[in-house]
All heavy atoms as a GROMACS GRO file, in nm:
protein
  553
    1MET      N    1  -1.171  -7.097   2.546
    1MET     CA    2  -1.199  -7.036   2.418
    1MET      C    3  -1.299  -6.922   2.432
    1MET      O    4  -1.283  -6.817   2.374
    1MET     CB    5  -1.250  -7.145   2.323
    1MET     CG    6  -1.284  -7.097   2.186
    1MET     SD    7  -1.132  -7.054   2.101
    1MET     CE    8  -1.195  -7.008   1.946
    2LEU      N    9  -1.407  -6.948   2.507
    2LEU     CA   10  -1.509  -6.845   2.528
    2LEU      C   11  -1.451  -6.725   2.603
    2LEU      O   12  -1.486  -6.611   2.575
    2LEU     CB   13  -1.626  -6.906   2.604
    2LEU     CG   14  -1.751  -6.819   2.616
    2LEU    CD1   15  -1.804  -6.787   2.477
    2LEU    CD2   16  -1.857  -6.890   2.696
    3TYR      N   17  -1.360  -6.752   2.696
    3TYR     CA   18  -1.296  -6.645   2.772
    3TYR      C   19  -1.214  -6.555   2.680
    3TYR      O   20  -1.218  -6.432   2.693
    3TYR     CB   21  -1.209  -6.706   2.882
    3TYR     CG   22  -1.138  -6.603   2.967
    3TYR    CD1   23  -1.210  -6.524   3.056
    3TYR    CD2   24  -1.001  -6.584   2.957
    3TYR    CE1   25  -1.147  -6.430   3.133
    3TYR    CE2   26  -0.937  -6.489   3.034
    3TYR     CZ   27  -1.010  -6.411   3.121
    3TYR     OH   28  -0.948  -6.317   3.197
    4LEU      N   29  -1.141  -6.615   2.587
    4LEU     CA   30  -1.062  -6.535   2.493
    4LEU      C   31  -1.152  -6.450   2.403
    4LEU      O   32  -1.118  -6.336   2.372
    4LEU     CB   33  -0.973  -6.626   2.408
    4LEU     CG   34  -0.858  -6.694   2.481
    4LEU    CD1   35  -0.786  -6.790   2.387
    4LEU    CD2   36  -0.762  -6.593   2.537
    5LEU      N   37  -1.264  -6.505   2.361
    5LEU     CA   38  -1.359  -6.428   2.281
    5LEU      C   39  -1.414  -6.308   2.360
    5LEU      O   40  -1.428  -6.199   2.307
    5LEU     CB   41  -1.475  -6.516   2.237
    5LEU     CG   42  -1.457  -6.583   2.102
    5LEU    CD1   43  -1.559  -6.693   2.084
    5LEU    CD2   44  -1.470  -6.482   1.993
    6LYS      N   45  -1.441  -6.332   2.488
    6LYS     CA   46  -1.492  -6.224   2.573
    6LYS      C   47  -1.388  -6.114   2.588
    6LYS      O   48  -1.419  -5.995   2.576
    6LYS     CB   49  -1.530  -6.279   2.710
    6LYS     CG   50  -1.582  -6.175   2.803
    6LYS     CD   51  -1.608  -6.230   2.942
    6LYS     CE   52  -1.651  -6.116   3.032
    6LYS     NZ   53  -1.594  -6.125   3.163
    7ILE      N   54  -1.265  -6.150   2.612
    7ILE     CA   55  -1.157  -6.052   2.626
    7ILE      C   56  -1.138  -5.975   2.495
    7ILE      O   57  -1.125  -5.852   2.494
    7ILE     CB   58  -1.026  -6.120   2.670
    7ILE    CG1   59  -1.038  -6.169   2.814
    7ILE    CG2   60  -0.909  -6.024   2.658
    7ILE    CD1   61  -0.918  -6.246   2.862
    8HIS      N   62  -1.139  -6.045   2.385
    8HIS     CA   63  -1.122  -5.982   2.254
    8HIS      C   64  -1.237  -5.884   2.226
    8HIS      O   65  -1.215  -5.772   2.178
    8HIS     CB   66  -1.114  -6.088   2.144
    8HIS     CG   67  -1.083  -6.033   2.011
    8HIS    ND1   68  -0.962  -5.975   1.980
    8HIS    CD2   69  -1.158  -6.024   1.898
    8HIS    CE1   70  -0.964  -5.933   1.856
    8HIS    NE2   71  -1.082  -5.962   1.803
    9ALA      N   72  -1.359  -5.924   2.259
    9ALA     CA   73  -1.474  -5.836   2.237
    9ALA      C   74  -1.465  -5.711   2.324
    9ALA      O   75  -1.495  -5.600   2.280
    9ALA     CB   76  -1.603  -5.912   2.265
   10GLU      N   77  -1.423  -5.726   2.450
   10GLU     CA   78  -1.408  -5.611   2.538
   10GLU      C   79  -1.302  -5.515   2.487
   10GLU      O   80  -1.322  -5.394   2.489
   10GLU     CB   81  -1.373  -5.658   2.680
   10GLU     CG   82  -1.488  -5.719   2.755
   10GLU     CD   83  -1.447  -5.768   2.894
   10GLU    OE1   84  -1.329  -5.752   2.932
   10GLU    OE2   85  -1.534  -5.820   2.964
   11LEU      N   86  -1.191  -5.569   2.440
   11LEU     CA   87  -1.085  -5.483   2.386
   11LEU      C   88  -1.132  -5.408   2.262
   11LEU      O   89  -1.102  -5.290   2.245
   11LEU     CB   90  -0.960  -5.566   2.356
   11LEU     CG   91  -0.883  -5.618   2.477
   11LEU    CD1   92  -0.769  -5.711   2.432
   11LEU    CD2   93  -0.828  -5.503   2.558
   12LEU      N   94  -1.204  -5.478   2.173
   12LEU     CA   95  -1.256  -5.411   2.054
   12LEU      C   96  -1.355  -5.301   2.091
   12LEU      O   97  -1.355  -5.192   2.033
   12LEU     CB   98  -1.322  -5.512   1.961
   12LEU     CG   99  -1.229  -5.601   1.881
   12LEU    CD1  100  -1.309  -5.704   1.800
   12LEU    CD2  101  -1.144  -5.518   1.787
   13PHE      N  102  -1.440  -5.328   2.189
   13PHE     CA  103  -1.538  -5.229   2.232
   13PHE      C  104  -1.470  -5.107   2.293
   13PHE      O  105  -1.506  -4.992   2.264
   13PHE     CB  106  -1.636  -5.292   2.332
   13PHE     CG  107  -1.746  -5.201   2.374
   13PHE    CD1  108  -1.844  -5.163   2.282
   13PHE    CD2  109  -1.752  -5.152   2.502
   13PHE    CE1  110  -1.947  -5.078   2.320
   13PHE    CE2  111  -1.855  -5.067   2.541
   13PHE     CZ  112  -1.952  -5.030   2.450
   14ARG      N  113  -1.371  -5.129   2.376
   14ARG     CA  114  -1.297  -5.016   2.436
   14ARG      C  115  -1.225  -4.935   2.329
   14ARG      O  116  -1.223  -4.812   2.334
   14ARG     CB  117  -1.196  -5.068   2.538
   14ARG     CG  118  -1.261  -5.116   2.665
   14ARG     CD  119  -1.158  -5.162   2.764
   14ARG     NE  120  -1.222  -5.225   2.877
   14ARG     CZ  121  -1.158  -5.294   2.968
   14ARG    NH1  122  -1.028  -5.311   2.958
   14ARG    NH2  123  -1.224  -5.349   3.069
   15ARG      N  124  -1.165  -5.003   2.233
   15ARG     CA  125  -1.096  -4.933   2.124
   15ARG      C  126  -1.196  -4.852   2.042
   15ARG      O  127  -1.169  -4.740   2.002
   15ARG     CB  128  -1.022  -5.032   2.035
   15ARG     CG  129  -0.940  -4.963   1.927
   15ARG     CD  130  -0.865  -5.061   1.840
   15ARG     NE  131  -0.774  -5.140   1.923
   15ARG     CZ  132  -0.729  -5.259   1.891
   15ARG    NH1  133  -0.769  -5.316   1.778
   15ARG    NH2  134  -0.646  -5.324   1.968
   16TYR      N  135  -1.312  -4.909   2.017
   16TYR     CA  136  -1.417  -4.838   1.942
   16TYR      C  137  -1.460  -4.711   2.015
   16TYR      O  138  -1.473  -4.605   1.955
   16TYR     CB  139  -1.537  -4.930   1.920
   16TYR     CG  140  -1.654  -4.863   1.856
   16TYR    CD1  141  -1.655  -4.834   1.720
   16TYR    CD2  142  -1.765  -4.826   1.932
   16TYR    CE1  143  -1.763  -4.771   1.661
   16TYR    CE2  144  -1.873  -4.763   1.874
   16TYR     CZ  145  -1.872  -4.736   1.739
   16TYR     OH  146  -1.977  -4.672   1.681
   17LEU      N  147  -1.484  -4.721   2.146
   17LEU     CA  148  -1.524  -4.604   2.223
   17LEU      C  149  -1.416  -4.497   2.223
   17LEU      O  150  -1.444  -4.378   2.213
   17LEU     CB  151  -1.559  -4.644   2.367
   17LEU     CG  152  -1.688  -4.722   2.386
   17LEU    CD1  153  -1.706  -4.756   2.534
   17LEU    CD2  154  -1.807  -4.644   2.336
   18LYS      N  155  -1.291  -4.539   2.234
   18LYS     CA  156  -1.180  -4.444   2.237
   18LYS      C  157  -1.166  -4.375   2.102
   18LYS      O  158  -1.145  -4.254   2.097
   18LYS     CB  159  -1.051  -4.518   2.272
   18LYS     CG  160  -0.931  -4.428   2.283
   18LYS     CD  161  -0.806  -4.507   2.317
   18LYS     CE  162  -0.686  -4.417   2.320
   18LYS     NZ  163  -0.563  -4.491   2.340
   19ASP      N  164  -1.179  -4.447   1.993
   19ASP     CA  165  -1.163  -4.389   1.860
   19ASP      C  166  -1.278  -4.297   1.821
   19ASP      O  167  -1.261  -4.200   1.750
   19ASP     CB  168  -1.149  -4.499   1.755
   19ASP     CG  169  -1.018  -4.574   1.766
   19ASP    OD1  170  -0.927  -4.522   1.833
   19ASP    OD2  171  -1.008  -4.684   1.710
   20GLU      N  172  -1.398  -4.326   1.867
   20GLU     CA  173  -1.516  -4.250   1.826
   20GLU      C  174  -1.539  -4.125   1.911
   20GLU      O  175  -1.622  -4.042   1.877
   20GLU     CB  176  -1.641  -4.339   1.833
   20GLU     CG  177  -1.642  -4.449   1.730
   20GLU     CD  178  -1.648  -4.396   1.588
   20GLU    OE1  179  -1.720  -4.299   1.564
   20GLU    OE2  180  -1.578  -4.450   1.503
   21ARG      N  181  -1.471  -4.111   2.019
   21ARG     CA  182  -1.497  -4.001   2.110
   21ARG      C  183  -1.476  -3.865   2.043
   21ARG      O  184  -1.560  -3.777   2.050
   21ARG     CB  185  -1.408  -4.013   2.234
   21ARG     CG  186  -1.445  -3.915   2.342
   21ARG     CD  187  -1.366  -3.938   2.468
   21ARG     NE  188  -1.385  -4.073   2.516
   21ARG     CZ  189  -1.294  -4.142   2.580
   21ARG    NH1  190  -1.176  -4.088   2.606
   21ARG    NH2  191  -1.317  -4.265   2.620
   22GLY      N  192  -1.364  -3.846   1.974
   22GLY     CA  193  -1.335  -3.717   1.912
   22GLY      C  194  -1.427  -3.685   1.796
   22GLY      O  195  -1.474  -3.572   1.781
   23GLU      N  196  -1.458  -3.783   1.713
   23GLU     CA  197  -1.544  -3.758   1.598
   23GLU      C  198  -1.685  -3.724   1.641
   23GLU      O  199  -1.750  -3.641   1.581
   23GLU     CB  200  -1.545  -3.881   1.508
   23GLU     CG  201  -1.411  -3.910   1.445
   23GLU     CD  202  -1.411  -4.039   1.367
   23GLU    OE1  203  -1.517  -4.098   1.350
   23GLU    OE2  204  -1.302  -4.081   1.325
   24GLY      N  205  -1.732  -3.786   1.747
   24GLY     CA  206  -1.865  -3.755   1.797
   24GLY      C  207  -1.875  -3.613   1.850
   24GLY      O  208  -1.975  -3.545   1.831
   25MET      N  209  -1.769  -3.566   1.916
   25MET     CA  210  -1.769  -3.431   1.970
   25MET      C  211  -1.772  -3.328   1.858
   25MET      O  212  -1.843  -3.229   1.867
   25MET     CB  213  -1.646  -3.410   2.059
   25MET     CG  214  -1.640  -3.273   2.123
   25MET     SD  215  -1.782  -3.236   2.228
   25MET     CE  216  -1.751  -3.342   2.364
   26VAL      N  217  -1.698  -3.353   1.752
   26VAL     CA  218  -1.699  -3.260   1.639
   26VAL      C  219  -1.839  -3.255   1.577
   26VAL      O  220  -1.889  -3.147   1.543
   26VAL     CB  221  -1.594  -3.303   1.533
   26VAL    CG1  222  -1.610  -3.222   1.405
   26VAL    CG2  223  -1.454  -3.289   1.588
   27GLY      N  224  -1.904  -3.367   1.568
   27GLY     CA  225  -2.039  -3.371   1.514
   27GLY      C  226  -2.136  -3.291   1.599
   27GLY      O  227  -2.221  -3.218   1.546
   28TRP      N  228  -2.124  -3.303   1.732
   28TRP     CA  229  -2.211  -3.226   1.821
   28TRP      C  230  -2.186  -3.077   1.808
   28TRP      O  231  -2.280  -2.997   1.807
   28TRP     CB  232  -2.189  -3.268   1.966
   28TRP     CG  233  -2.267  -3.389   2.003
   28TRP    CD1  234  -2.219  -3.517   2.010
   28TRP    CD2  235  -2.405  -3.396   2.036
   28TRP    NE1  236  -2.320  -3.602   2.046
   28TRP    CE2  237  -2.435  -3.531   2.063
   28TRP    CE3  238  -2.506  -3.301   2.046
   28TRP    CZ2  239  -2.563  -3.573   2.100
   28TRP    CZ3  240  -2.633  -3.343   2.082
   28TRP    CH2  241  -2.660  -3.476   2.109
   29ILE      N  242  -2.060  -3.037   1.797
   29ILE     CA  243  -2.027  -2.894   1.785
   29ILE      C  244  -2.079  -2.839   1.653
   29ILE      O  245  -2.141  -2.732   1.650
   29ILE     CB  246  -1.874  -2.873   1.798
   29ILE    CG1  247  -1.830  -2.904   1.942
   29ILE    CG2  248  -1.836  -2.732   1.760
   29ILE    CD1  249  -1.681  -2.908   1.960
   30VAL      N  250  -2.057  -2.910   1.544
   30VAL     CA  251  -2.106  -2.864   1.414
   30VAL      C  252  -2.258  -2.858   1.413
   30VAL      O  253  -2.318  -2.762   1.363
   30VAL     CB  254  -2.053  -2.956   1.301
   30VAL    CG1  255  -2.121  -2.926   1.169
   30VAL    CG2  256  -1.902  -2.940   1.288
   31GLY      N  257  -2.323  -2.957   1.470
   31GLY     CA  258  -2.468  -2.957   1.478
   31GLY      C  259  -2.522  -2.840   1.559
   31GLY      O  260  -2.620  -2.776   1.522
   32ALA      N  261  -2.456  -2.811   1.671
   32ALA     CA  262  -2.500  -2.699   1.755
   32ALA      C  263  -2.482  -2.566   1.682
   32ALA      O  264  -2.570  -2.480   1.685
   32ALA     CB  265  -2.422  -2.698   1.886
   33LEU      N  266  -2.367  -2.548   1.615
   33LEU     CA  267  -2.344  -2.424   1.541
   33LEU      C  268  -2.443  -2.408   1.426
   33LEU      O  269  -2.491  -2.297   1.400
   33LEU     CB  270  -2.200  -2.420   1.488
   33LEU     CG  271  -2.092  -2.403   1.593
   33LEU    CD1  272  -1.954  -2.414   1.529
   33LEU    CD2  273  -2.107  -2.268   1.663
   34LEU      N  274  -2.474  -2.516   1.358
   34LEU     CA  275  -2.570  -2.511   1.249
   34LEU      C  276  -2.709  -2.475   1.301
   34LEU      O  277  -2.779  -2.393   1.241
   34LEU     CB  278  -2.573  -2.645   1.175
   34LEU     CG  279  -2.664  -2.653   1.052
   34LEU    CD1  280  -2.618  -2.553   0.948
   34LEU    CD2  281  -2.661  -2.792   0.995
   35THR      N  282  -2.747  -2.532   1.413
   35THR     CA  283  -2.877  -2.500   1.473
   35THR      C  284  -2.885  -2.354   1.514
   35THR      O  285  -2.984  -2.286   1.486
   35THR     CB  286  -2.902  -2.590   1.596
   35THR    OG1  287  -2.894  -2.726   1.555
   35THR    CG2  288  -3.036  -2.562   1.658
   36VAL      N  289  -2.780  -2.302   1.577
   36VAL     CA  290  -2.779  -2.162   1.618
   36VAL      C  291  -2.786  -2.071   1.496
   36VAL      O  292  -2.859  -1.970   1.496
   36VAL     CB  293  -2.654  -2.131   1.703
   36VAL    CG1  294  -2.634  -1.983   1.723
   36VAL    CG2  295  -2.663  -2.202   1.837
   37THR      N  296  -2.715  -2.105   1.391
   37THR     CA  297  -2.717  -2.024   1.269
   37THR      C  298  -2.856  -2.020   1.207
   37THR      O  299  -2.906  -1.913   1.170
   37THR     CB  300  -2.615  -2.079   1.167
   37THR    OG1  301  -2.485  -2.080   1.227
   37THR    CG2  302  -2.613  -1.996   1.041
   38ILE      N  303  -2.918  -2.134   1.196
   38ILE     CA  304  -3.052  -2.141   1.135
   38ILE      C  305  -3.153  -2.063   1.219
   38ILE      O  306  -3.233  -1.986   1.164
   38ILE     CB  307  -3.096  -2.288   1.117
   38ILE    CG1  308  -3.011  -2.353   1.008
   38ILE    CG2  309  -3.244  -2.297   1.084
   38ILE    CD1  310  -3.030  -2.503   0.997
   39VAL      N  311  -3.148  -2.080   1.350
   39VAL     CA  312  -3.242  -2.009   1.437
   39VAL      C  313  -3.219  -1.858   1.429
   39VAL      O  314  -3.313  -1.779   1.425
   39VAL     CB  315  -3.231  -2.059   1.583
   39VAL    CG1  316  -3.306  -1.970   1.679
   39VAL    CG2  317  -3.282  -2.202   1.592
   40THR      N  318  -3.093  -1.814   1.424
   40THR     CA  319  -3.062  -1.672   1.413
   40THR      C  320  -3.113  -1.614   1.283
   40THR      O  321  -3.171  -1.504   1.280
   40THR     CB  322  -2.910  -1.650   1.426
   40THR    OG1  323  -2.865  -1.705   1.550
   40THR    CG2  324  -2.876  -1.502   1.422
   41ILE      N  325  -3.093  -1.685   1.173
   41ILE     CA  326  -3.142  -1.636   1.043
   41ILE      C  327  -3.294  -1.630   1.041
   41ILE      O  328  -3.352  -1.531   0.994
   41ILE     CB  329  -3.087  -1.725   0.930
   41ILE    CG1  330  -2.937  -1.701   0.914
   41ILE    CG2  331  -3.160  -1.698   0.799
   41ILE    CD1  332  -2.869  -1.795   0.818
   42LEU      N  333  -3.360  -1.731   1.094
   42LEU     CA  334  -3.506  -1.728   1.099
   42LEU      C  335  -3.557  -1.614   1.187
   42LEU      O  336  -3.652  -1.544   1.152
   42LEU     CB  337  -3.560  -1.862   1.149
   42LEU     CG  338  -3.551  -1.979   1.051
   42LEU    CD1  339  -3.597  -2.107   1.119
   42LEU    CD2  340  -3.632  -1.952   0.927
   43HIS      N  341  -3.494  -1.593   1.300
   43HIS     CA  342  -3.534  -1.485   1.390
   43HIS      C  343  -3.514  -1.350   1.321
   43HIS      O  344  -3.600  -1.261   1.331
   43HIS     CB  345  -3.454  -1.491   1.520
   43HIS     CG  346  -3.479  -1.375   1.610
   43HIS    ND1  347  -3.597  -1.359   1.678
   43HIS    CD2  348  -3.401  -1.270   1.644
   43HIS    CE1  349  -3.591  -1.249   1.750
   43HIS    NE2  350  -3.472  -1.193   1.731
   44GLY      N  351  -3.401  -1.335   1.252
   44GLY     CA  352  -3.375  -1.209   1.181
   44GLY      C  353  -3.474  -1.185   1.069
   44GLY      O  354  -3.516  -1.071   1.045
   45ALA      N  355  -3.511  -1.289   1.001
   45ALA     CA  356  -3.608  -1.274   0.892
   45ALA      C  357  -3.747  -1.240   0.947
   45ALA      O  358  -3.819  -1.161   0.886
   45ALA     CB  359  -3.614  -1.402   0.810
   46ILE      N  360  -3.783  -1.296   1.060
   46ILE     CA  361  -3.915  -1.270   1.118
   46ILE      C  362  -3.923  -1.130   1.177
   46ILE      O  363  -4.021  -1.058   1.157
   46ILE     CB  364  -3.949  -1.378   1.223
   46ILE    CG1  365  -3.971  -1.512   1.154
   46ILE    CG2  366  -4.072  -1.340   1.303
   46ILE    CD1  367  -3.980  -1.630   1.249
   47THR      N  368  -3.820  -1.089   1.249
   47THR     CA  369  -3.825  -0.959   1.317
   47THR      C  370  -3.788  -0.844   1.225
   47THR      O  371  -3.815  -0.729   1.257
   47THR     CB  372  -3.732  -0.957   1.439
   47THR    OG1  373  -3.599  -0.988   1.398
   47THR    CG2  374  -3.778  -1.057   1.543
   48GLY      N  375  -3.725  -0.871   1.113
   48GLY     CA  376  -3.697  -0.766   1.016
   48GLY      C  377  -3.557  -0.707   1.020
   48GLY      O  378  -3.522  -0.626   0.936
   49TRP      N  379  -3.474  -0.743   1.116
   49TRP     CA  380  -3.342  -0.684   1.121
   49TRP      C  381  -3.245  -0.749   1.024
   49TRP      O  382  -3.139  -0.693   0.995
   49TRP     CB  383  -3.282  -0.687   1.262
   49TRP     CG  384  -3.256  -0.823   1.318
   49TRP    CD1  385  -3.334  -0.892   1.402
   49TRP    CD2  386  -3.141  -0.907   1.294
   49TRP    NE1  387  -3.279  -1.013   1.432
   49TRP    CE2  388  -3.161  -1.026   1.368
   49TRP    CE3  389  -3.026  -0.895   1.219
   49TRP    CZ2  390  -3.069  -1.130   1.368
   49TRP    CZ3  391  -2.933  -1.000   1.218
   49TRP    CH2  392  -2.956  -1.114   1.292
   50LEU      N  393  -3.280  -0.862   0.969
   50LEU     CA  394  -3.189  -0.931   0.878
   50LEU      C  395  -3.167  -0.851   0.750
   50LEU      O  396  -3.056  -0.845   0.697
   50LEU     CB  397  -3.242  -1.070   0.846
   50LEU     CG  398  -3.149  -1.162   0.765
   50LEU    CD1  399  -3.021  -1.185   0.842
   50LEU    CD2  400  -3.217  -1.293   0.735
   51GLY      N  401  -3.272  -0.786   0.700
   51GLY     CA  402  -3.258  -0.706   0.578
   51GLY      C  403  -3.160  -0.591   0.596
   51GLY      O  404  -3.075  -0.567   0.509
   52ASP      N  405  -3.171  -0.519   0.707
   52ASP     CA  406  -3.078  -0.408   0.734
   52ASP      C  407  -2.936  -0.459   0.752
   52ASP      O  408  -2.840  -0.399   0.702
   52ASP     CB  409  -3.122  -0.333   0.860
   52ASP     CG  410  -3.257  -0.266   0.843
   52ASP    OD1  411  -3.295  -0.238   0.728
   52ASP    OD2  412  -3.324  -0.244   0.946
   53PHE      N  413  -2.922  -0.570   0.824
   53PHE     CA  414  -2.790  -0.629   0.846
   53PHE      C  415  -2.726  -0.669   0.713
   53PHE      O  416  -2.610  -0.642   0.688
   53PHE     CB  417  -2.802  -0.749   0.939
   53PHE     CG  418  -2.673  -0.827   0.954
   53PHE    CD1  419  -2.570  -0.777   1.030
   53PHE    CD2  420  -2.657  -0.949   0.890
   53PHE    CE1  421  -2.453  -0.848   1.045
   53PHE    CE2  422  -2.540  -1.021   0.903
   53PHE     CZ  423  -2.437  -0.970   0.981
   54TRP      N  424  -2.805  -0.735   0.627
   54TRP     CA  425  -2.752  -0.780   0.499
   54TRP      C  426  -2.717  -0.663   0.409
   54TRP      O  427  -2.619  -0.668   0.335
   54TRP     CB  428  -2.850  -0.875   0.431
   54TRP     CG  429  -2.788  -0.944   0.314
   54TRP    CD1  430  -2.819  -0.927   0.184
   54TRP    CD2  431  -2.681  -1.038   0.318
   54TRP    NE1  432  -2.739  -1.006   0.106
   54TRP    CE2  433  -2.653  -1.075   0.185
   54TRP    CE3  434  -2.607  -1.095   0.421
   54TRP    CZ2  435  -2.553  -1.166   0.152
   54TRP    CZ3  436  -2.508  -1.185   0.388
   54TRP    CH2  437  -2.482  -1.219   0.256
   55ALA      N  438  -2.795  -0.554   0.415
   55ALA     CA  439  -2.763  -0.435   0.336
   55ALA      C  440  -2.629  -0.376   0.382
   55ALA      O  441  -2.548  -0.333   0.298
   55ALA     CB  442  -2.874  -0.331   0.350
   56ASP      N  443  -2.603  -0.375   0.513
   56ASP     CA  444  -2.474  -0.327   0.563
   56ASP      C  445  -2.360  -0.416   0.517
   56ASP      O  446  -2.252  -0.368   0.481
   56ASP     CB  447  -2.476  -0.320   0.716
   56ASP     CG  448  -2.566  -0.211   0.769
   56ASP    OD1  449  -2.600  -0.119   0.691
   56ASP    OD2  450  -2.603  -0.217   0.888
   57VAL      N  451  -2.382  -0.548   0.518
   57VAL     CA  452  -2.278  -0.641   0.472
   57VAL      C  453  -2.248  -0.617   0.324
   57VAL      O  454  -2.132  -0.610   0.283
   57VAL     CB  455  -2.322  -0.788   0.497
   57VAL    CG1  456  -2.228  -0.885   0.427
   57VAL    CG2  457  -2.327  -0.817   0.646
   58GLU      N  458  -2.352  -0.602   0.243
   58GLU     CA  459  -2.331  -0.576   0.100
   58GLU      C  460  -2.259  -0.444   0.077
   58GLU      O  461  -2.172  -0.434  -0.010
   58GLU     CB  462  -2.465  -0.578   0.027
   58GLU     CG  463  -2.524  -0.716   0.012
   58GLU     CD  464  -2.660  -0.714  -0.056
   58GLU    OE1  465  -2.728  -0.609  -0.052
   58GLU    OE2  466  -2.696  -0.817  -0.114
   59ALA      N  467  -2.293  -0.341   0.154
   59ALA     CA  468  -2.225  -0.212   0.141
   59ALA      C  469  -2.077  -0.224   0.176
   59ALA      O  470  -1.991  -0.167   0.106
   59ALA     CB  471  -2.292  -0.108   0.230
   60ASN      N  472  -2.045  -0.300   0.280
   60ASN     CA  473  -1.905  -0.320   0.317
   60ASN      C  474  -1.830  -0.397   0.209
   60ASN      O  475  -1.714  -0.366   0.178
   60ASN     CB  476  -1.895  -0.394   0.450
   60ASN     CG  477  -1.932  -0.306   0.567
   60ASN    OD1  478  -1.924  -0.184   0.559
   60ASN    ND2  479  -1.973  -0.368   0.677
   61ILE      N  480  -1.895  -0.497   0.150
   61ILE     CA  481  -1.830  -0.573   0.043
   61ILE      C  482  -1.805  -0.483  -0.078
   61ILE      O  483  -1.696  -0.488  -0.138
   61ILE     CB  484  -1.917  -0.696   0.004
   61ILE    CG1  485  -1.916  -0.798   0.118
   61ILE    CG2  486  -1.866  -0.760  -0.124
   61ILE    CD1  487  -2.011  -0.913   0.099
   62GLU      N  488  -1.900  -0.400  -0.113
   62GLU     CA  489  -1.883  -0.306  -0.224
   62GLU      C  490  -1.769  -0.209  -0.197
   62GLU      O  491  -1.688  -0.180  -0.285
   62GLU     CB  492  -2.013  -0.229  -0.250
   62GLU     CG  493  -2.122  -0.310  -0.314
   62GLU     CD  494  -2.085  -0.352  -0.454
   62GLU    OE1  495  -2.020  -0.275  -0.528
   62GLU    OE2  496  -2.120  -0.466  -0.492
   63LYS      N  497  -1.760  -0.159  -0.074
   63LYS     CA  498  -1.654  -0.066  -0.038
   63LYS      C  499  -1.517  -0.132  -0.051
   63LYS      O  500  -1.421  -0.072  -0.101
   63LYS     CB  501  -1.676  -0.017   0.105
   63LYS     CG  502  -1.588   0.101   0.142
   63LYS     CD  503  -1.598   0.143   0.288
   63LYS     CE  504  -1.737   0.136   0.344
   63LYS     NZ  505  -1.743   0.176   0.485
   64ILE      N  506  -1.508  -0.257  -0.007
   64ILE     CA  507  -1.380  -0.330  -0.014
   64ILE      C  508  -1.342  -0.355  -0.158
   64ILE      O  509  -1.225  -0.337  -0.198
   64ILE     CB  510  -1.389  -0.462   0.066
   64ILE    CG1  511  -1.397  -0.432   0.215
   64ILE    CG2  512  -1.270  -0.552   0.035
   64ILE    CD1  513  -1.430  -0.552   0.300
   65THR      N  514  -1.438  -0.396  -0.241
   65THR     CA  515  -1.405  -0.428  -0.380
   65THR      C  516  -1.376  -0.305  -0.462
   65THR      O  517  -1.301  -0.311  -0.559
   65THR     CB  518  -1.520  -0.508  -0.446
   65THR    OG1  519  -1.641  -0.436  -0.433
   65THR    CG2  520  -1.535  -0.644  -0.382
   66GLU      N  521  -1.434  -0.189  -0.427
   66GLU     CA  522  -1.405  -0.066  -0.501
   66GLU      C  523  -1.265  -0.015  -0.473
   66GLU      O  524  -1.198   0.033  -0.563
   66GLU     CB  525  -1.508   0.042  -0.464
   66GLU     CG  526  -1.643   0.020  -0.524
   66GLU     CD  527  -1.743   0.124  -0.477
   66GLU    OE1  528  -1.705   0.215  -0.400
   66GLU    OE2  529  -1.860   0.113  -0.516
   67THR      N  530  -1.220  -0.026  -0.349
   67THR     CA  531  -1.088   0.024  -0.314
   67THR      C  532  -0.979  -0.072  -0.360
   67THR      O  533  -0.866  -0.032  -0.379
   67THR     CB  534  -1.074   0.046  -0.163
   67THR    OG1  535  -1.098  -0.076  -0.095
   67THR    CG2  536  -1.171   0.152  -0.116
   68GLY      N  537  -1.011  -0.197  -0.379
   68GLY     CA  538  -0.914  -0.297  -0.425
   68GLY      C  539  -0.834  -0.352  -0.308
   68GLY      O  540  -0.836  -0.301  -0.197
   69ALA      N  541  -0.762  -0.457  -0.337
   69ALA     CA  542  -0.683  -0.523  -0.232
   69ALA      C  543  -0.561  -0.442  -0.192
   69ALA      O  544  -0.512  -0.454  -0.082
   69ALA     CB  545  -0.642  -0.663  -0.279
   70GLY      N  546  -0.508  -0.360  -0.284
   70GLY     CA  547  -0.387  -0.284  -0.257
   70GLY      C  548  -0.411  -0.160  -0.173
   70GLY      O  549  -0.318  -0.098  -0.124
   71GLY      N  550  -0.534  -0.121  -0.153
   71GLY     CA  551  -0.565  -0.011  -0.065
   71GLY      C  552  -0.576   0.117  -0.137
   71GLY      O  553  -0.580   0.225  -0.101
   0.00000   0.00000   0.00000
């Protein structure tokens, strides 16, 4: 009886590791991208280039919306 419990527990543990592998990797990737984004924004705000960059982005958005989707 104890042997069957041990085998069942091992199978459940292996299945758990197999099922969680992909979800854990996605979490690590999203976490890394979020960290890089936050650090980049903070660096841009501290060094001052973020304001110029954002002004260029806003100008491009205005240009796109003025011309319309049809061109």
